[in-house]
C-alpha positions in Angstrom: -114.3 -59.8 -94.7 -111.4 -59.2 -92.5 -110.1 -56.0 -94.2 -113.4 -54.0 -94.0 -113.6 -55.0 -90.3 -110.1 -53.7 -89.6 -110.9 -50.4 -91.5 -114.1 -50.0 -89.5 -112.2 -50.6 -86.2 -109.6 -48.0 -87.1 -112.3 -45.5 -88.0 -113.9 -45.9 -84.5 -110.4 -45.4 -82.9 -109.5 -42.4 -85.0 -112.8 -40.4 -84.7 -112.8 -40.1 -80.8 -109.2 -39.2 -80.9 -109.8 -36.5 -83.5 -112.7 -35.1 -81.5 -110.7 -35.0 -78.3 -107.9 -33.2 -80.1 -110.3 -30.6 -81.4 -111.7 -30.1 -78.0 -108.3 -29.6 -76.5 -107.4 -26.9 -79.0 -110.4 -24.9 -77.8 -109.5 -25.0 -74.2 -108.0 -21.8 -72.8 -105.6 -22.0 -69.8 -107.0 -19.4 -67.3 -103.9 -18.2 -65.5 -104.9 -16.2 -62.5 -102.8 -13.6 -60.7 -101.8 -14.7 -57.1 -102.8 -12.8 -54.0 -101.6 -12.6 -50.5 -103.7 -10.5 -48.1 -102.9 -9.0 -44.7 -104.6 -6.5 -42.4 -103.5 -3.8 -40.0 -104.1 -4.9 -36.4 -105.5 -2.3 -34.0 -107.3 -3.8 -31.0 -108.5 -0.5 -29.7 -110.9 0.1 -32.7 -114.6 -0.8 -32.4 -115.4 -4.4 -33.3 -111.7 -5.1 -34.0 -112.0 -8.8 -33.2 -115.1 -9.3 -35.4 -113.4 -7.6 -38.3 -110.1 -9.5 -37.8 -111.8 -12.9 -37.5 -113.9 -12.1 -40.6 -110.8 -11.1 -42.6 -108.8 -14.1 -41.5 -111.6 -16.6 -42.3 -112.6 -15.1 -45.6 -111.6 -16.9 -48.8 -109.3 -15.2 -51.3 -111.6 -14.1 -54.3 -111.8 -16.9 -56.8 -110.3 -14.8 -59.6 -107.0 -15.1 -57.8 -104.8 -17.9 -56.7 -104.4 -17.9 -53.0 -100.7 -17.3 -52.2 -101.0 -16.8 -48.4 -98.1 -17.0 -46.0 -98.7 -17.8 -42.3 -98.5 -14.2 -41.1 -101.7 -12.2 -41.8 -101.5 -9.2 -39.4 -99.3 -6.1 -39.2 -99.2 -3.9 -36.1 -100.7 -0.5 -36.6 -98.2 2.3 -37.4 -100.5 5.2 -36.9 -101.3 7.3 -33.8 -104.6 9.0 -33.3 -103.0 12.4 -33.4 -102.4 12.1 -37.2 -105.4 13.6 -39.0 -104.4 14.3 -42.6 -105.0 11.6 -45.1 -101.8 12.0 -47.0 -99.8 11.8 -43.8 -101.6 8.7 -42.7 -100.9 7.0 -46.1 -97.2 7.9 -45.9 -96.7 6.7 -42.3 -98.7 3.5 -42.7 -97.0 2.5 -46.0 -93.6 3.0 -44.4 -94.8 0.8 -41.5 -95.8 -1.9 -44.0 -92.5 -1.6 -45.8 -90.6 -2.1 -42.5 -92.7 -5.2 -41.8 -92.0 -6.7 -45.2 -88.3 -6.1 -44.8 -88.2 -7.5 -41.3 -90.1 -10.7 -42.2 -88.4 -11.1 -45.6 -91.9 -11.4 -47.2 -90.7 -11.2 -50.9 -88.4 -14.1 -50.4 -91.2 -16.0 -48.7 -93.4 -15.5 -51.7 -90.7 -16.9 -54.0 -90.1 -19.8 -51.6 -93.8 -20.7 -51.8 -93.8 -20.5 -55.6 -91.1 -23.1 -55.8 -92.1 -25.3 -52.9 -88.9 -24.7 -51.0 -88.3 -27.5 -48.5 -86.6 -27.3 -45.1 -83.4 -28.5 -46.8 -83.6 -25.6 -49.2 -84.5 -27.6 -52.3 -87.1 -26.4 -54.9 -89.5 -28.0 -57.3 -91.8 -26.8 -60.1 -95.0 -28.5 -59.1 -96.9 -25.4 -58.0 -95.8 -23.4 -61.1 -96.7 -26.3 -63.4 -100.1 -26.7 -61.7 -101.1 -23.1 -61.8 -99.9 -22.5 -65.4 -101.0 -25.9 -66.8 -97.4 -26.6 -67.7 -95.8 -30.1 -67.7 -93.7 -30.3 -64.6 -91.3 -32.8 -66.2 -90.8 -30.5 -69.2 -89.9 -27.7 -66.8 -87.4 -29.9 -65.0 -85.8 -30.8 -68.3 -85.8 -27.1 -69.2 -83.8 -26.2 -66.1 -81.4 -29.1 -66.6 -80.7 -28.5 -70.3 -81.1 -24.7 -70.5 -82.2 -25.0 -74.1 -83.7 -22.1 -76.0 -87.2 -23.5 -75.9 -86.7 -24.5 -72.2 -85.6 -21.0 -71.2 -88.6 -19.6 -73.1 -90.9 -21.9 -71.1 -89.4 -20.7 -67.8 -89.7 -17.1 -69.0 -93.3 -17.6 -69.8 -94.0 -19.0 -66.3 -92.3 -15.9 -64.8 -94.2 -13.5 -67.0 -97.6 -15.2 -66.7 -97.5 -16.3 -63.0 -94.7 -15.2 -60.7 -94.6 -11.6 -61.9 -98.4 -11.3 -61.2 -98.0 -12.0 -57.5 -99.7 -9.2 -55.4 -100.0 -8.3 -51.7 -103.0 -6.4 -50.4 -102.8 -4.8 -47.0 -106.2 -3.7 -45.6 -106.5 -1.1 -42.8 -110.1 -1.2 -41.6 -112.3 1.4 -39.9 -115.8 1.0 -38.4 -118.6 3.5 -37.8 -122.1 3.1 -36.5 -124.2 5.4 -38.6 -127.0 5.4 -36.0 -124.5 6.5 -33.3 -123.3 9.4 -35.5 -126.9 10.4 -36.3 -127.8 10.5 -32.6 -124.8 12.7 -31.9 -125.2 15.2 -34.6 -129.0 15.4 -34.8 -128.6 17.1 -38.1 -128.5 15.8 -41.6 -125.6 17.9 -42.8 -123.5 17.1 -39.8 -124.1 13.4 -40.3 -123.3 13.7 -44.0 -120.1 15.5 -43.4 -118.9 13.0 -40.9 -119.8 10.0 -43.0 -118.3 11.6 -46.1 -115.0 12.3 -44.4 -114.9 8.7 -43.2 -115.7 7.2 -46.5 -113.9 9.8 -48.7 -117.0 10.2 -50.9 -119.1 13.1 -52.0 -122.7 13.1 -50.8 -125.5 15.3 -52.2 -126.3 17.6 -49.3 -129.7 18.4 -51.0 -130.8 15.0 -49.9 -129.8 15.5 -46.3 -133.1 14.6 -44.6 -133.7 11.5 -46.7 -130.2 10.3 -46.4 -130.2 10.9 -42.6 -133.1 8.4 -42.3 -131.2 5.8 -44.3 -127.8 6.3 -42.9 -129.1 6.1 -39.3 -129.8 2.4 -39.5 -126.7 0.5 -40.4 -122.9 0.3 -40.5 -120.0 1.5 -42.6 -116.8 -0.5 -42.9 -114.1 1.4 -44.7 -110.7 0.0 -45.8 -107.6 1.9 -46.8 -105.7 -0.7 -48.8 -102.1 -0.8 -50.0 -101.3 -2.8 -53.1 -97.8 -4.3 -53.6 -96.3 -6.4 -56.4 -93.5 -8.9 -56.3 -90.6 -7.7 -58.5 -89.7 -10.5 -60.9 -87.9 -10.0 -64.2 -85.4 -11.8 -66.4 -82.5 -10.6 -64.3 -83.9 -11.8 -61.0 -85.0 -15.1 -62.7 -81.5 -15.7 -64.1 -79.8 -15.3 -60.7 -82.4 -17.5 -59.1 -82.1 -20.4 -61.6 -78.3 -20.1 -62.0 -77.2 -19.4 -58.4 -79.9 -20.7 -56.1 -81.9 -23.4 -57.8 -81.4 -27.0 -56.7 -83.8 -30.0 -56.5 -83.8 -33.1 -54.4 -81.2 -34.7 -56.6 -78.8 -31.8 -56.6 -78.5 -30.5 -53.0 -75.8 -28.0 -52.5 -75.1 -26.3 -49.2 -73.6 -23.2 -50.9 -76.7 -22.7 -53.0 -78.9 -23.0 -49.9 -76.9 -20.4 -48.0 -76.8 -18.1 -51.1 -80.6 -18.0 -51.3 -81.0 -17.4 -47.6 -78.5 -14.5 -47.7 -79.8 -13.0 -50.9 -81.4 -9.6 -51.1 -82.5 -9.6 -54.8 -86.2 -10.3 -54.0 -88.2 -7.1 -53.5 -91.7 -5.7 -53.5 -92.9 -2.5 -55.0 -95.8 -0.3 -54.0 -98.3 -0.2 -56.9 -100.6 2.2 -55.1 -103.4 2.6 -52.6 -107.1 3.1 -52.6 -110.0 3.7 -50.2 -113.3 1.9 -50.4 -116.3 1.3 -48.1 -119.3 -0.9 -47.6 -122.6 0.7 -46.5 -124.8 -1.9 -45.0 -128.4 -1.3 -43.9 -129.5 -3.2 -40.8 -133.1 -3.2 -42.0 -132.1 -5.5 -44.9 -131.0 -8.2 -42.5 -133.7 -8.3 -39.8 -132.5 -11.5 -38.2 -128.8 -10.7 -38.1 -126.8 -9.5 -35.1 -124.5 -6.5 -35.1 -121.5 -8.8 -35.3 -122.9 -10.6 -38.4 -123.7 -7.3 -40.1 -120.2 -6.0 -39.5 -118.8 -9.3 -40.9 -120.9 -8.9 -44.1 -119.8 -5.2 -44.5 -116.1 -6.2 -44.0 -116.2 -8.8 -46.8 -117.9 -6.3 -49.1 -115.4 -3.6 -48.3 -112.6 -6.0 -49.3 -114.3 -6.8 -52.6 -115.0 -3.1 -53.2 -111.4 -2.0 -52.7 -110.1 -4.8 -55.0 -112.5 -3.6 -57.7 -111.4 0.0 -57.3 -107.7 -1.0 -57.4 -108.2 -3.0 -60.6 -109.9 0.0 -62.3 -107.1 2.3 -61.2 -104.1 0.2 -61.9 -103.9 -1.8 -65.1 -101.2 -4.1 -63.9 -103.6 -5.5 -61.3 -106.5 -6.1 -63.7 -107.4 -9.8 -64.0 -108.5 -11.7 -67.1 -111.8 -13.5 -67.0 -113.0 -16.2 -69.4 -116.2 -15.8 -71.3 -118.8 -18.0 -69.8 -120.8 -18.3 -73.0 -120.8 -16.7 -76.5 -124.6 -16.8 -77.0 -125.6 -15.0 -75.0 -122.3 -13.1 -74.5 -121.6 -13.5 -70.8 -119.0 -13.8 -68.1 -119.2 -14.7 -64.4 -118.4 -11.3 -63.0 -120.7 -8.6 -61.6 -121.3 -5.9 -59.0 -118.7 -7.5 -56.7 -116.1 -6.5 -59.3 -117.6 -3.0 -59.5 -119.2 -3.5 -62.9 -121.4 -0.7 -64.3 -123.4 -0.4 -67.5 -121.2 0.6 -70.4 -118.0 -0.6 -68.9 -115.7 -1.7 -71.7 -113.7 -4.9 -71.9 -111.1 -6.1 -74.5 -111.6 -9.6 -75.8 -108.3 -11.5 -76.0 -107.4 -14.7 -77.8 -104.6 -16.6 -76.1 -102.0 -18.0 -78.5 -98.6 -19.7 -78.2 -95.5 -18.8 -80.2 -93.1 -21.5 -81.6 -91.1 -21.4 -78.4 -94.1 -21.9 -76.1 -94.4 -18.3 -75.0 -97.9 -17.1 -74.3 -99.2 -14.2 -76.4 -102.6 -12.4 -76.3 -104.2 -11.1 -79.5 -106.9 -8.5 -79.2 -110.1 -9.6 -81.0 -112.5 -6.7 -80.2 -114.2 -4.6 -77.6 -117.4 -5.5 -75.7 -119.5 -3.5 -73.2 -121.5 -4.4 -70.1 -125.2 -4.7 -71.1 -127.4 -2.7 -68.7 -130.1 -5.4 -69.0 -128.4 -7.8 -66.8 -125.5 -7.1 -64.3 -125.1 -10.0 -61.9 -125.4 -9.0 -58.3 -122.7 -11.4 -56.9 -121.9 -9.3 -53.9 -121.5 -11.2 -50.6 -124.9 -12.1 -49.2 -126.7 -10.1 -51.9 -129.5 -12.7 -52.3 -130.4 -12.5 -48.6 -130.2 -8.7 -48.5 -132.7 -8.4 -51.4 -134.8 -11.3 -50.2 -134.4 -13.0 -53.6 -136.4 -16.3 -53.9 -136.3 -16.9 -57.6 -133.1 -18.3 -59.0 -131.1 -15.6 -60.7 -128.8 -16.0 -63.7 -125.2 -16.1 -62.3 -123.5 -14.1 -65.0 -123.4 -10.6 -66.6 -124.4 -10.0 -70.2 -122.3 -8.1 -72.7 -122.9 -6.7 -76.1 -120.8 -5.9 -79.2 -118.7 -7.9 -81.6 -119.1 -11.4 -83.0 -117.2 -14.6 -83.6 -116.3 -15.0 -79.9 -116.3 -18.3 -78.2 -116.5 -19.7 -74.7 -113.2 -19.5 -72.9 -111.8 -16.4 -74.7 -110.5 -14.0 -72.1 -111.8 -10.5 -71.4 -110.0 -7.7 -69.5 -111.5 -4.4 -68.5 -110.0 -1.3 -70.2 -111.8 1.6 -68.5 
């Protein structure tokens, strides 16, 4: 009697353990890129304080890790006499570069990654948390410098630290009604709006567009995208010459880090986007509230355009479900019907390095693109609960948690 009981007990102990083990193998670590956002400060522009407060209080989009430093504003480097777009971009980008150098922003980003203390010591807690690594394993890797340990550190650098970005937004505001009253002509209005937003507008629809454009606001942002430069050479110097934890304080290493100039930022590129908000869609909102909504949407719009333009800035998104095939991204990310995404399966090699294996291509299904733009439900007066995901089509044998990345 005792033997069958013991076997039964073992069976009950083994089955849950096996199930948990299987579940764990299906989990995908979603390693987000990290983002630090700043804005150009120009108090003389209309509604500057509203735009600034909205920007400072807006959350970093949830597809990124927030990697904010205390400083969020850069003084404007442009004068009103500069009219040509190319000249504006060149001067403002140089102004931003000077700010980054003066404030040692690249080193500040690295300091934040490794939780640098006032004493100059580092730890791996943030890296481990964001990458779902074991912090103790990483500490051992640093101490022993084993082949597997170095691979683990290299993986963290490639997957996390290297994907640290800075976005600097330079906002403009225009009242469409004010422009309409000044020009009193559809083509004049269209030309002025088009120049502000850097878009082409069909002049054949001048009269119809004049009516629409005369009742709202445009917030435009010219945004500059930077990336933290982190490679094997920079990592080797950091770990070999600067690294110290609470148990290995060294004044020379502290001074070496503070005097170093190996940490840099590179300009990935720039983009212009705008948010066109109709006041008639929000009958109970004040001008300041409308401008705040348009500011948030302009930020989302420029991030979407930058991700389509620059592959290095494209984020991976986990599949929300396999049946139906869906993901929690939408109009906020600039999705359009037919947009193509590569489906990736995340695997680990024998040394613990992350690899991504392409499993197929899927397309955005025109039947359902989620309108996840800021305040979209209120704008459209949506009462019924909407599905909070976008549908895709194409391929098979995908599962929840696989990663997708836009390829067009």
